Backbone as CSV, one residue per row, in Angstrom:
resi,resn,N_x,N_y,N_z,CA_x,CA_y,CA_z,C_x,C_y,C_z
1,MET,-56.575,-7.548,-73.471,-56.930,-6.844,-74.692,-55.632,-6.567,-75.447
2,ASP,-55.664,-6.860,-76.732,-54.451,-6.610,-77.504,-54.321,-5.124,-77.837
3,SER,-53.153,-4.739,-78.237,-52.823,-3.333,-78.468,-53.703,-2.700,-79.550
4,LEU,-54.010,-3.433,-80.599,-54.833,-2.900,-81.685,-56.256,-2.615,-81.219
5,LYS,-56.836,-3.548,-80.455,-58.186,-3.337,-79.916,-58.185,-2.168,-78.936
6,ALA,-57.166,-2.101,-78.109,-57.069,-1.023,-77.127,-56.954,0.330,-77.819
7,LYS,-56.187,0.379,-78.881,-56.020,1.637,-79.612,-57.345,2.075,-80.232
8,SER,-58.094,1.136,-80.784,-59.401,1.433,-81.369,-60.371,1.917,-80.293
9,LEU,-60.387,1.224,-79.161,-61.254,1.618,-78.057,-60.855,2.986,-77.521
10,ALA,-59.567,3.231,-77.410,-59.087,4.519,-76.908,-59.523,5.656,-77.820
11,SER,-59.584,5.390,-79.104,-60.070,6.406,-80.039,-61.498,6.799,-79.685
12,GLU,-62.325,5.808,-79.380,-63.708,6.092,-78.956,-63.714,6.843,-77.631
13,LEU,-62.919,6.386,-76.688,-62.901,7.014,-75.360,-62.442,8.463,-75.431
14,ASN,-61.506,8.745,-76.308,-61.008,10.113,-76.432,-62.042,11.056,-77.038
15,GLU,-63.083,10.508,-77.654,-64.141,11.339,-78.236,-65.279,11.606,-77.260
16,LEU,-65.270,10.972,-76.091,-66.346,11.158,-75.125,-66.165,12.495,-74.414
17,ALA,-67.017,13.437,-74.755,-66.847,14.805,-74.261,-67.651,15.108,-73.002
18,CYS,-68.656,14.275,-72.702,-69.508,14.582,-71.551,-70.053,13.294,-70.955
19,LYS,-70.696,13.415,-69.822,-71.260,12.253,-69.141,-72.322,11.574,-70.015
20,GLY,-73.100,12.357,-70.755,-74.104,11.795,-71.665,-73.453,10.951,-72.747
21,CYS,-72.320,11.413,-73.248,-71.570,10.644,-74.262,-71.093,9.321,-73.665
22,THR,-70.622,9.370,-72.439,-70.154,8.162,-71.762,-71.319,7.199,-71.561
23,GLU,-72.470,7.724,-71.201,-73.652,6.876,-71.004,-74.049,6.188,-72.311
24,ARG,-74.024,6.909,-73.423,-74.340,6.305,-74.728,-73.297,5.251,-75.097
25,TRP,-72.039,5.513,-74.795,-70.986,4.542,-75.069,-71.227,3.264,-74.267
26,LEU,-71.623,3.416,-72.993,-71.906,2.246,-72.164,-73.070,1.442,-72.727
27,GLU,-74.119,2.132,-73.158,-75.284,1.451,-73.728,-74.891,0.664,-74.976
28,LYS,-74.018,1.235,-75.768,-73.559,0.596,-77.000,-72.731,-0.656,-76.708
29,HIS,-72.005,-0.658,-75.599,-71.086,-1.748,-75.270,-71.594,-2.643,-74.141
30,VAL,-72.891,-2.583,-73.841,-73.449,-3.372,-72.742,-73.154,-4.863,-72.938
31,GLY,-72.627,-5.488,-71.920,-72.357,-6.914,-71.953,-71.134,-7.337,-72.758
32,LEU,-70.516,-6.442,-73.464,-69.388,-6.814,-74.292,-68.068,-6.763,-73.548
33,LEU,-67.966,-5.901,-72.545,-66.719,-5.752,-71.824,-66.965,-5.065,-70.495
34,ASP,-66.012,-5.185,-69.596,-66.070,-4.444,-68.341,-65.520,-3.058,-68.646
35,PRO,-66.384,-2.038,-68.624,-65.933,-0.709,-69.049,-64.788,-0.143,-68.215
36,ILE,-64.813,-0.355,-66.926,-63.739,0.194,-66.085,-62.426,-0.509,-66.398
37,GLN,-62.471,-1.810,-66.572,-61.254,-2.551,-66.932,-60.731,-2.078,-68.290
38,ALA,-61.630,-1.879,-69.250,-61.225,-1.425,-70.581,-60.579,-0.041,-70.514
39,ILE,-61.175,0.847,-69.731,-60.626,2.197,-69.564,-59.243,2.115,-68.917
40,ASN,-59.116,1.287,-67.883,-57.821,1.133,-67.210,-56.764,0.572,-68.146
41,GLU,-57.141,-0.392,-68.980,-56.170,-0.973,-69.914,-55.705,0.062,-70.933
42,CYS,-56.635,0.845,-71.455,-56.250,1.898,-72.407,-55.335,2.915,-71.736
43,GLY,-55.622,3.230,-70.482,-54.770,4.159,-69.739,-53.395,3.595,-69.484
44,SER,-53.332,2.326,-69.092,-52.032,1.730,-68.784,-51.163,1.591,-70.028
45,LEU,-51.796,1.486,-71.195,-51.044,1.421,-72.453,-50.673,2.810,-72.979
46,GLY,-51.166,3.851,-72.297,-50.831,5.218,-72.676,-51.668,5.773,-73.814
47,PHE,-52.799,5.127,-74.118,-53.648,5.580,-75.220,-54.634,6.665,-74.800
48,ILE,-54.869,6.801,-73.490,-55.672,7.916,-72.968,-54.901,8.510,-71.794
49,THR,-55.134,9.782,-71.537,-54.417,10.463,-70.458,-54.942,10.002,-69.094
50,PRO,-54.118,10.122,-68.066,-54.582,9.774,-66.716,-55.808,10.601,-66.307
51,GLU,-55.862,11.862,-66.729,-56.992,12.719,-66.393,-58.274,12.189,-67.036
52,ARG,-58.206,11.809,-68.314,-59.376,11.266,-69.005,-59.768,9.932,-68.376
53,GLN,-58.787,9.128,-68.050,-59.047,7.838,-67.420,-59.824,8.042,-66.115
54,ASP,-59.369,8.932,-65.262,-60.052,9.212,-63.993,-61.467,9.719,-64.226
55,ARG,-61.628,10.651,-65.169,-62.947,11.217,-65.450,-63.907,10.137,-65.933
56,LEU,-63.452,9.320,-66.859,-64.323,8.284,-67.419,-64.701,7.238,-66.374
57,ILE,-63.753,6.849,-65.552,-64.056,5.870,-64.496,-65.087,6.444,-63.534
58,ASN,-64.919,7.706,-63.142,-65.895,8.341,-62.247,-67.268,8.418,-62.899
59,GLU,-67.319,8.761,-64.176,-68.604,8.850,-64.870,-69.260,7.462,-64.984
60,VAL,-68.485,6.440,-65.297,-69.034,5.082,-65.380,-69.611,4.664,-64.036
61,LYS,-68.895,4.935,-62.962,-69.384,4.587,-61.622,-70.678,5.327,-61.299
62,GLU,-70.755,6.623,-61.623,-71.963,7.404,-61.380,-73.140,6.862,-62.191
63,ILE,-72.894,6.539,-63.445,-73.946,6.027,-64.325,-74.442,4.672,-63.817
64,LYS,-73.520,3.795,-63.455,-73.901,2.480,-62.959,-74.674,2.587,-61.635
65,ALA,-74.335,3.575,-60.818,-75.018,3.756,-59.535,-76.488,4.147,-59.724
66,LYS,-76.794,4.769,-60.873,-78.175,5.165,-61.162,-79.058,3.961,-61.413
67,TYR,-78.457,2.873,-61.904,-79.251,1.699,-62.315,-79.162,0.613,-61.322
């Protein structure tokens, strides 16, 4: 993922305030990308904090486990 796309995605990720928000984000991006990989890339580029990265990855895993 290039830096511009990552920055745009990170903007969305930084707005996810709750697990429900994360679930809606996943529904919106179904089939377009691997959400955990995208979250990790944004984190490694420093566009989201490590704490947010961990929270979002845990929420994605919990949501995926439901289905």
